[in-house]
C-alpha positions, 0 to 999 in steps of 0.5 A: 355450066355442065362441066362445072356441075360435073366437077362440083358433083364429084367434089361434094358427092352429090347427084349431078342433076341436083347440082345443075338444078341448084346452079340454074336457080342461083344463076336465075337470081334465087337466094339460098334461103328461098332455094332451101325452103321452096325448091326442095324438089329441084335440089333433092332437099339440100340444106343451106350449107350444101347450097352455099358450098355449091355456090362457093365452088361455082364462084371459085371455078369461074375465077379459075376460068378467068385466070386461065384466059389471062394465062393463055392470052399472056403466053400467046402474046409471047408466041410460046403457046403450043397446042399441047400447052393450050390443052394442058391449061384448058384441062387444068382446074387446080389453082396451084398446078395452073400457076406452076404451069404458068411460072416459066412464062410469067413476066418477071422483074430482072432476075439474076438468071435473066441477066445471065441470059443477056450475057449469052450464058444460056448455052453454058447452062444447057451444057452443065445440065447435060453433065457430059463435059469433062473439060469444063474450064475450057468450055467456060473460058469460051464464054469470057467476053463482053460483061463476063469477067472470067470463067467463074463469072461465066459459071456463076451466071450459068448456075443462076439460069439453072437455079431458076429452071429448078425453081420453075420445074413442076416436079421440084416444086411438088417435091418441096411441097410434099416436104412442107405438107408432111414435115412443115414446122411453124416457129415463132420467136420474139423479136430482139428487144421486144421482150419487155414491151407491155404490148408483147406480154399477151404473146409470151406463150409464143416467144420461143414456140415451135409446132408441126404446122398441121397440128397448129390450131387456128386460134394459135396460128392467128395469134402468132400471125397477129404478133408478127403483124404487130412486130412482136414475133418473127415467124417462119415455116420450114420442113423439119429435115431440110437436108432431105429437101436438098437430097430429093432435089439433087436426085432429080437434077444431078445425074453423074459425078463430074465437074458439071454435076458439081456445078448443077448440085451447087445451083440446085442448093442455091435454087432451094435456099434462095427461090424454092423454099421462100416461095413454098413457105409463102404458099404454105403460110397463105394456105395455113392462114386461109384454113385458120381464117375459115375455121375462125369464120365458121366458129364466128358464124355459128356463134352469131347464129345462136346469138341471133336466134336467142329466145325473144321475150315477145311483144311486151312493154319493156323498160330498158336500163343502161346502168352507170355510176357517175353518169347515172342509169339511163331509163327508157320505157318502150311499148310492145312494138319497141317504140320509145315512150319515155326516157330519163336518168336516175342516180341510185348509186354513188357518187350521187346515191339518190336511192329513194328518189330513184326507187320512187321514179322507177316504181312510178314509171313501171305503173305509168307505162304498164311495164311488164319486164325490165332489161338491164345492160350487163356493163358497168354497175350492172349487178348493183342496178339489178339488185336495186331493181329487184329489191323494189315493190311494184304494182304487178309482177315484173320479170327482170333480165340482164341483157348483153350490151355488146355492140350497143355503144356502136349502134347508139353512135351509128347512122342507123340510130341517128335516123331512128332517134334524131332528137336523142343522145347516144345514152338514150339510144343505147338504153333503147337497144338494150330494151329491144334486145329483150323483146326481139334480139334478132330484130335489134342485132341486125342493125349492128355490124356483127363484128361488134357483137363480141362472139368471134375469135380473132375476127379482125385478123381474118380475111375481111371480105370472106368474114363479111360474106359469111356473116351476112349470109348467117344473118340472112339465114336467121332472118328468113328462118324466123320470118318477118312481120312486114307491118312492124319490121324496120328497114334494116331487118327487111334488108335481109329478107330473101330477094329484097335488099336496101332499096326495096326494104326502104320502099316497103317502109315508105309504102307502109308510111303512106298507105298504112299496114299491108292487108295481104301479101298480094299488096306487096306487088304495089310497092315501087320496084317490087317485080314478080321475081322479087315477090317470088323470093320474099313473099314466103318470108314476110308475115301479115298477122290478122290478114284476111287470108290466114296463109299470109301469116304463115310460111306457105308460099303464095304459089302454093295457096291453090294447093291448100285451097284444094285441100280445104275444098275437098274437105268441104271447109274453109282454109281457116277451118283447116288450120284450126281443126287438127282432125280435118288435117288428119284426113288429108292424103297428101299424095293426092296433091302431087303434081309436076311442080309440087312434090312430097317435100313441099306438101310435107312442109305445107302440112307442118306449117298448117299445124303451127302457122307462123310459128317462131322456131326460137326457144322460150326465154328463161330467167337467170340469176347470178350468185348474189355473193360474187360481184368482183374478182376479189369475191372469187375463191378456188372451188366455188360453184357458180351459175353462169351464162356462155358469152362466147365460144371458140375452138379452144373452149368457151367464155362464161359470164359469172356476174363480174367484169371478167369472164372466165374460160372453160377450156375444151378439156374442161367442158365435159367428162368425155373427150370434146373436139368441138365446144359448140357440140356441148355449149351454145351462146347464152346457155345457162351453165354451172361452173366451178372455179379452178384457178384465178390469176389476179394479176392478169385477171384470168379465171379458169373454170370447169364444167366437169361433173356439173352439167 
């Protein structure tokens, strides 16, 4: 681990002992949220991003170490492992270089070079490479025997051997890599005969496309690769000047100007076209795709984080409405904890148009179930339903919100929804999900596969295992940042709490069902399979409102309770008094409580938590209203200024809901009156913005918007 710590420290420019401490905590089973929040002394206050990067690099180095073992074993079995080669492999920690070292020894299919060797032509190849022979015909004639038909057949076999050696030469491969790095151009062309296909229309921009690879943005590259996968586009990566590639290789291998040198030059040219170029092109296709994946995953994770941390309405009695025309609007009434109290359908819109009956039922339900807010899904008939709901008179003030229903249909048909509502159909479950998203977006959205929430770009085209790991980590980070009420949280929400997982989450729910609400954090140790390690990892993130010890409803970890109790004792008051009285807290000198295990970072966090125990880091929810005159694409005119809600952010701009079915695009160049490289620095998911309509493509249903001069 020490060697890995040193390498990671050098790569990330972090103190080696901090990296070593972090790795030790990770290997001991500590989670990233726990380390980031409760082990700041050990890490020097590293955030989750830095700890994640250390973890990722450590895992890569472990994979590389395993690969080296395989390579050493394979070469050893061939009897070709020299002490020098063994040392070189042991000292190598760069994947591409390691594979280059291994390439000459790698088991291959029956290559042209191998066939030539079996014909006994390797000595002729060696002779050609020496480039000293002036009577080549005579030398080649000596090899015409057995399967070798004539002199040309002998020379061809020798060239095949040389071509393979050129391909396996590290200097040659690095020369071509440098050309791809500096001059690589990605080209896309439409496959012949596919031009008129309906599926090909969305790739029209790439029918004859060429751009330097290093300038090709992630969204363009992923779009091109998707087109290639669907059989619409033919894609290649080549150096801009291939002549230079050939010249560089010749300078490495061609040393004279005789017959042998001409044969070597021919072999070098063949090696480039047949072996080296396809190999390095595949390598750079993979490298560029990995970079594009990483960028797309970064954008997706950032969007998901903003969505999960969207402002909650809080514990209020909510009516959820899944709007519709023909099938009616499914209405559900929920209590402040999101428990389903009632459901039924109303039909205020055509074709049934039971407006008066629907209005009566709506006001009756609001009164009967003491509804405080109404959540309306933003799908079909959303605007019409919003107008219907807001035009009614109620016996109390009612807040009305339009809520994104992305993924609600996925949830309503899922195993999770069936477990929660076994006796209800998918429409009821969908309406419940819409209502609960208003009460607490985080608690509800964790039940849905993040890929179904609609805030990514090309999420189905990126490395799925990487995407899942990143999104799971994002969900875990958000859940632990906010904290979880252990007495009301669902199994699915508890699953993401540091140190728990699915089995312990289920055990907590089962214990709660059998024994009633938890009265203290210490009681968690009675949950089956809740050991000391799991308790250490999860306790600080679980909240117990109304607990006898007020610290049980805070982010202060139980391991630090004694510190707070000492502070209270020194001031001659109780912990409750300490939390309630700011003047008492101002008299605390935290440096007096520093010990070998508790330093200033932990003490500072404790003081901040005592100031606002159990505080929710999310913003307060804001009311929003679309323009009443815009309901369809036909209502839009160029130059209109409209209110909108940011629904998705990509690295080429953001999409904005302006109250019609189609979202508009604000290109990155139209986000502000200054240069913007990263849209997420200007806008966030669910942000309320003002936009102006720049252009409308009614045929393709595309809307171009601008925010310049408006926000």
